[in-house]
MITOR-105922 format. One record per residue (C-alpha): residue in three letters; x, y, z. Coordinates in steps of 0.05 Angstrom, whole numbers. Layout:
N
code|xx|yy|zz
Ala|X|Y|Z
...
***
This chain:
330
code|xx|yy|zz
Met|2232|3437|-2479
Ile|2277|3498|-2476
Leu|2252|3563|-2444
Val|2281|3629|-2470
Val|2267|3690|-2428
Ser|2284|3752|-2469
Tyr|2255|3803|-2515
Asp|2262|3798|-2590
Glu|2334|3823|-2600
Asp|2381|3797|-2655
His|2425|3754|-2610
Thr|2365|3718|-2579
Leu|2333|3706|-2646
Ala|2397|3677|-2676
Val|2401|3624|-2623
Val|2326|3609|-2624
Arg|2327|3599|-2699
Arg|2384|3551|-2694
Leu|2352|3511|-2638
Glu|2286|3506|-2677
Ala|2323|3485|-2739
Asp|2353|3429|-2699
Gly|2284|3405|-2678
His|2279|3433|-2607
Glu|2215|3458|-2578
Val|2230|3529|-2556
Val|2184|3573|-2514
His|2204|3646|-2521
Val|2177|3691|-2466
Asp|2183|3766|-2461
Leu|2172|3791|-2389
Ala|2144|3857|-2416
Asp|2081|3819|-2436
Phe|2064|3809|-2361
Pro|2016|3820|-2329
Ala|1978|3864|-2379
Arg|1983|3816|-2439
Gly|2006|3752|-2407
Glu|1972|3698|-2365
Ile|2003|3659|-2308
Thr|1974|3595|-2279
Leu|2011|3556|-2224
Asp|1965|3498|-2206
Tyr|1984|3457|-2145
Ala|1934|3400|-2145
Ala|1921|3355|-2085
Ala|1948|3295|-2125
Gly|2003|3293|-2176
Gly|2054|3345|-2195
Pro|2041|3419|-2204
Ala|2022|3448|-2272
His|2058|3513|-2290
Thr|2029|3549|-2351
Leu|2049|3615|-2383
Thr|2010|3646|-2441
Thr|2031|3708|-2481
Pro|2009|3735|-2548
Thr|2063|3691|-2580
Ala|2072|3632|-2534
His|2034|3581|-2493
Ala|2069|3526|-2453
Arg|2069|3483|-2392
Leu|2137|3497|-2361
Asp|2140|3435|-2317
Arg|2169|3400|-2379
Cys|2227|3450|-2383
Arg|2297|3421|-2375
Ala|2340|3479|-2401
Ala|2328|3554|-2396
Trp|2364|3615|-2422
Trp|2358|3682|-2385
Arg|2380|3730|-2438
Arg|2356|3803|-2437
Val|2293|3822|-2401
Arg|2248|3883|-2400
Pro|2205|3912|-2343
Phe|2135|3885|-2331
Thr|2078|3923|-2365
Val|2015|3936|-2324
Asp|1944|3947|-2347
Arg|1929|4020|-2361
Ala|1865|4014|-2320
Leu|1909|4017|-2258
Gly|1913|4092|-2253
Thr|1954|4103|-2190
Ala|2028|4090|-2179
Arg|2010|4051|-2116
Asp|1965|4002|-2154
Gln|2015|3995|-2211
Asn|2072|3980|-2164
Phe|2030|3929|-2127
Ala|2014|3893|-2193
Ile|2088|3894|-2213
Ser|2108|3867|-2145
Glu|2057|3811|-2146
Thr|2077|3792|-2217
Gly|2149|3789|-2198
Gln|2135|3745|-2138
Ala|2096|3695|-2182
Leu|2143|3693|-2242
His|2210|3693|-2205
Gly|2184|3642|-2156
Leu|2164|3599|-2216
Phe|2232|3607|-2250
His|2269|3587|-2187
Ser|2224|3526|-2177
Leu|2234|3496|-2246
Asn|2273|3430|-2250
Cys|2319|3457|-2303
Thr|2389|3485|-2315
Trp|2396|3560|-2329
Ile|2442|3601|-2371
Asn|2447|3644|-2328
Pro|2408|3631|-2264
Pro|2365|3695|-2259
Ala|2383|3713|-2187
Leu|2458|3704|-2198
Asp|2454|3740|-2264
Gly|2423|3800|-2229
Ile|2476|3802|-2174
Ala|2533|3793|-2224
His|2513|3857|-2260
His|2538|3898|-2202
Lys|2608|3923|-2219
Pro|2636|3931|-2148
Tyr|2618|3858|-2135
Gln|2652|3837|-2201
Trp|2714|3875|-2182
Glu|2721|3843|-2114
Val|2711|3773|-2143
Ala|2760|3788|-2200
Arg|2812|3813|-2150
Arg|2805|3750|-2109
Met|2813|3707|-2171
Gly|2880|3742|-2187
Leu|2856|3787|-2244
Thr|2889|3855|-2248
Leu|2843|3916|-2240
Pro|2857|3988|-2261
Arg|2863|4040|-2206
Thr|2790|4058|-2193
Leu|2749|4106|-2150
Val|2674|4106|-2142
Thr|2647|4167|-2107
Asn|2593|4220|-2103
Gln|2640|4267|-2066
Pro|2668|4321|-2113
Glu|2730|4333|-2071
Lys|2750|4260|-2071
Ala|2739|4258|-2147
Arg|2782|4321|-2155
Arg|2838|4291|-2113
Phe|2836|4226|-2153
Ile|2842|4264|-2219
Glu|2899|4305|-2192
Glu|2937|4242|-2173
Val|2924|4203|-2237
Gly|2925|4263|-2283
Val|2878|4302|-2329
Gly|2878|4266|-2396
Arg|2898|4201|-2361
Thr|2833|4191|-2322
Val|2768|4165|-2351
Phe|2698|4168|-2322
Lys|2641|4122|-2338
Ala|2571|4100|-2317
Phe|2553|4035|-2282
Ile|2501|4017|-2334
Ala|2501|4038|-2407
Ser|2429|4025|-2425
Ala|2399|4043|-2492
Asp|2356|4098|-2464
Ala|2412|4129|-2422
Trp|2475|4116|-2463
Arg|2539|4146|-2437
Glu|2606|4127|-2468
Thr|2670|4123|-2429
Arg|2704|4192|-2431
Leu|2772|4221|-2414
Val|2771|4276|-2362
Arg|2792|4341|-2396
Thr|2811|4407|-2364
Glu|2743|4437|-2379
Asp|2709|4379|-2341
Leu|2740|4401|-2276
Ala|2691|4459|-2272
Thr|2632|4412|-2271
Leu|2658|4362|-2219
Asp|2608|4387|-2168
Ala|2555|4349|-2207
Val|2585|4284|-2180
Arg|2544|4297|-2117
Tyr|2480|4277|-2154
Ala|2501|4203|-2164
Pro|2563|4159|-2156
Val|2611|4161|-2215
Ile|2665|4111|-2234
Phe|2733|4143|-2244
Gln|2791|4100|-2269
Glu|2861|4108|-2295
Phe|2863|4104|-2370
Val|2895|4039|-2392
Pro|2929|4042|-2461
Gly|2930|3982|-2506
Ala|2883|3935|-2545
Asp|2816|3912|-2519
Leu|2798|3840|-2512
Arg|2726|3814|-2514
Val|2726|3745|-2484
Thr|2659|3710|-2492
Val|2651|3653|-2443
Val|2601|3597|-2459
Gly|2604|3543|-2405
Asp|2677|3521|-2403
Arg|2694|3549|-2472
Leu|2726|3617|-2485
Phe|2723|3655|-2549
Ala|2773|3713|-2547
Ala|2777|3770|-2598
Glu|2825|3829|-2599
Ile|2792|3896|-2615
Asp|2846|3947|-2629
Ala|2818|4016|-2626
Ser|2885|4050|-2611
Ala|2890|4082|-2681
Thr|2817|4101|-2687
Ser|2781|4168|-2678
Tyr|2760|4148|-2606
Pro|2810|4100|-2573
Val|2779|4112|-2504
Asp|2718|4068|-2517
Met|2720|4015|-2571
Arg|2644|4010|-2571
Met|2641|4078|-2606
Val|2688|4059|-2663
Leu|2676|3985|-2678
His|2672|4000|-2752
Glu|2743|4031|-2749
Ala|2776|3982|-2702
Gly|2816|3922|-2723
Leu|2785|3857|-2698
Arg|2815|3787|-2698
Pro|2811|3722|-2659
Val|2868|3712|-2608
Ser|2891|3660|-2559
Leu|2897|3675|-2484
Pro|2952|3653|-2437
Ser|2931|3590|-2400
Ala|2938|3624|-2332
Leu|2890|3680|-2355
Thr|2841|3630|-2381
Asp|2841|3593|-2315
Arg|2829|3658|-2276
Ile|2771|3678|-2321
Leu|2738|3610|-2313
Arg|2746|3612|-2238
Phe|2719|3683|-2238
Met|2657|3661|-2277
Arg|2644|3602|-2233
Ser|2652|3645|-2170
Leu|2597|3690|-2197
Gly|2554|3630|-2215
Leu|2553|3651|-2289
Val|2550|3603|-2348
Tyr|2552|3657|-2401
Gly|2586|3725|-2399
Ala|2623|3775|-2443
Val|2688|3794|-2407
Asp|2723|3859|-2425
Leu|2797|3865|-2415
Arg|2853|3909|-2441
Arg|2922|3885|-2458
Arg|2975|3937|-2441
Pro|3035|3946|-2488
Asp|3077|3908|-2438
Gly|3030|3847|-2445
Gln|2994|3854|-2378
His|2920|3841|-2380
Val|2874|3888|-2342
Phe|2802|3869|-2324
Phe|2746|3919|-2334
Glu|2680|3881|-2326
Val|2636|3823|-2347
Asn|2568|3833|-2379
Pro|2524|3772|-2363
Ala|2482|3789|-2424
Gly|2536|3818|-2468
Gln|2533|3818|-2544
Trp|2574|3772|-2588
Leu|2548|3777|-2660
Phe|2595|3834|-2678
Val|2653|3789|-2658
Glu|2625|3728|-2693
Glu|2611|3764|-2759
Arg|2682|3792|-2764
Thr|2722|3733|-2737
Gly|2682|3672|-2753
Leu|2684|3649|-2680
Pro|2624|3601|-2673
Ile|2593|3632|-2611
Thr|2520|3626|-2632
Ala|2530|3553|-2649
Glu|2563|3540|-2581
Ile|2506|3573|-2542
Ala|2455|3532|-2580
Ala|2496|3469|-2571
Leu|2501|3480|-2496
Leu|2426|3490|-2491
Ser|2416|3427|-2533
Arg|2461|3386|-2486
Leu|2423|3412|-2426
Asp|2358|3393|-2460
Gly|2384|3322|-2463
Arg|2400|3318|-2537
Glu|2476|3313|-2530
Pro|2525|3291|-2476
Gly|2542|3350|-2432
Arg|2611|3380|-2429
Ala|2602|3451|-2405
Thr|2596|3473|-2334
Ala|2526|3499|-2318
Val|2488|3520|-2256
Arg|2425|3484|-2235
Ser|2365|3518|-2206
Pro|2352|3508|-2131
Ala|2295|3460|-2147
Ala|2338|3420|-2195
Arg|2395|3415|-2145
Ala|2347|3393|-2091
Gly|2321|3339|-2137
***
């Protein structure tokens, strides 16, 4: 049995449909169903093994049969509206988290990606340090909530040659990467409200490298001639997109970087300068790939499904994956 922890987004559904078409039993769980609409039972009997059961409006399964699990994109827990105070709501959320995350860590299965490592790997300063140690090149970067330090960095790098960006670009708080303009200098005092990422602008073509186990699927996204070359996400419909090969040394560094983070899957963003140097920006442990697959034909969905199939015992394994603590102990 394959456990999929994610809400119903198109990337998740593409893989689930392929797995089910291949005859796998897939249990698809959305964390937002808990605890208001979902039921949790962890039964540790005096004799025999434990029975772990989750029930949601769309799923019911005993998870002690799980051998492969995919941690994709999760939503916050939803509490019962009868809990009227923030204190009671927070208590219910905390208790639900203790039960579910404890269950996930205890399963005798292999995760793509292990939930705890996935969460840690989302933090960009941690990514940057691991990337630096693995020999990947970083752009000049400053993170600060001190306006004067931000002002000094911009003076050194240059107006029009410095970008600023958010740590997380969530759907409900979207902020694209922007160039610092002269008129932005008057609002720099707002930096005191929260840390901001400032970086030197790196000219060149973007590379989206989707890593699945030990396989890399690289695509060039050239937004340099589009209406917004600063952030390719804003102009994907204008940008040129094609599959490319990576230098072997860069491939090795990316794989070592992913293994150091404990990630099995990730979407790595790089930029290739005109002189050929590759600059690392970030890895998204739950990054999207369908826009690459649809325009290049790279078989990323099939590879994710194949890896989960191998972990479920259907095919001989090739890819590197990370076992849960319980599985490693066994």
